[in-house]
N, C-alpha and C positions, 0 to 999 in steps of 0.2 A: 517339918511338916510338908506333906505331899498331898495334893488334891488331884484326883483323876477325872477327866472328862472323856468324851468319846474320841476327840481328835487331839486333845492337849493334856499336858500334865502341868500343874502349877506347883512350883517349889519355892520356898522362901529364898529370896535373893541373898547373895553373898557378895563380898567385895570383888570376887573374880568376875562378876557380871558387869561391873562398872564400865569396862572398856566397850562393851556392847551398847550400854545405855548412852555412852558418850557418842558412839558412832551414830546411833539412831537419832539423837536430838540434834546432831549436826546436819541432818538431811531435811531440807525445807519441805520436800514433798511428804515426808513422814509426819512432820510436825505441823503441817499446814492448818489443820483444824483443831489442834489441841487447845482447850480452854483453860484458863486459870493457871497456866504454867509460865513461870519465869525461869528460863533455862540458865544454868551456870555458864559463865563466859569462858572459863578455863577448865581443864581436866582436873586440876587440884580442887577447884570449887565444886566440881561434880562429886569427887570423893568426899569432900566435907559435907555436902548435902546428903549423900548416901548414909554416911555415919550418923549424922544428926537424926535423920529420919528413922533409921534402924533402932535408935535408942528410945524412941517414943513408944509408950505403951499403947497408944491409940492408933497406931499405924501398922499395916502389914504390907510388905512389898514382895511380890512374887515375880519370878521369871516364868515366862510362858514357853514351854517346850512342845515341839511337835511330838505327839505320842509315838509315832512310828519310828522316827529317826533320833529322837532325843535332842534335836537341834534347837537352840534357843531362837525364838522368832519374835518375841515381844516381852512386854512387862505389864503388870497389873498391880494397882495399889488400892487397898481399902483404907480410907482415910477418916480421921476424926471419929473413930469407933467409940460410941457411947453405949455401954452395956446398960447403964441406968436409964437412958432415954430410948434405948432399943433402936438406934439408928446409926448409919454411917454414910459416907460418900464413897464413890468408886470411880476409877478411871483406868483406861487401858490404852495400850499402843501396840499395834503390830508393826514392828520395826523392819522386818524382812518383807519386802514388797512382793516376793514370789508367793507369799502366803495370803495376800489380799484377795478378797472376794471368793474365798473358799470355805467360809464357815468357821475359821479358827477363832476369830474375835467373838463370835456368838457362843461358841462352845466354852471359851475361856470365861466369858461373863456368866453364863449359866452355871458353870462349875463354881465360880466365886459366890454367886447368889445362894447356891445350895449351902455352902459353908456359912455364909452370913445368917441365913434363916434357920438352918437346922443345928449347927454347932454353936454359933454365937447367940442364937435365939433373938435376933434382931427383928423388929417389926417392919422397918423400911430402909431402903437404900436409895440415895439420890445421886444425880450427876447433872452436869451441864454439858451442852453440846452446841457447837456453832450451828446456826440456823441453815447454813449452806452445806453442812456435812450430811448429805442425803444417805450415804452408805452407813454412816454411824447411826443415824436416826432409825433406819430400817433394822439394824442389828439390835438396838436397844428395845425397839418395839417387839421384836421376835422374842426377846428375853423377858417381856412382861412390863417394861417401863411405859408409863403414860406421861404425856406432856402436861405439866401443871402450871407453867408460867412462861412468860416472855421477858427476857432481861435485855433491855435496850442499852447499847454501848457497854456491854458487860466485860469485854476483855480486849486487850490490844494484841493483834496478831499481824505480823509483817508491818508494824508501825501504824496500823489502822484500827480504830475502834470498831469492834464487831458485836453483833447481837448474838444472844444465846437462848436456847430453850432450857428450862429447868424441868427435869424428868425425875420420876420416882417409881420404884417397884415395891410392892408390899408382899409380905409373907402370906397375908390373908387374902384369898381370892375375892371375897365379898367386898372388902374395902376397895380393891382395885376396880371392880365393876361399878361401885358407887362413884368413884372418882371419874371414870370414863364417862358415865352418864352425865355427871355434872359438867364436865369439860366440853361435851359435845356442843353446847350452846355458846361457847366462847370462841372468839376468832383470834388467832395469833398472826 
């Protein structure tokens, strides 16, 4: 499966991408804000994780390629896909720092959301984000995500309990506008 955006191409990940994933998760600057992730401690454990995840019917793992050069620059996962409940979670990582702050994450996320809403017919997609990850939050908001909750002491990052925002994007614009109107009165 191949999904095309303006700047990126999303292809289903294969075992040959694991060395890149391993390289990226070893970089503390790359993983600084990742929420909910417990990274494998060894390369063999990373391979085991990859194989287990690929076997799951409710998971899709993509490698993010720069559309111009076909260079792998990150990965994206659609998690806990529930066709019955019409929802999923999503997460992404731009592992190649030369591609930060250039719209690649935004394009990858928009491309994945099109797939979720048009092909999978999902109603909503959720994610969590570290409250200090301003770049990530801006990206998610550009893609239509709205903050719906504050999760105190949500995840351990660098040995410290950190807070997260819970965000969601809807296929239906009216629902998104109602959520935004409701959330305006709440403080996080």
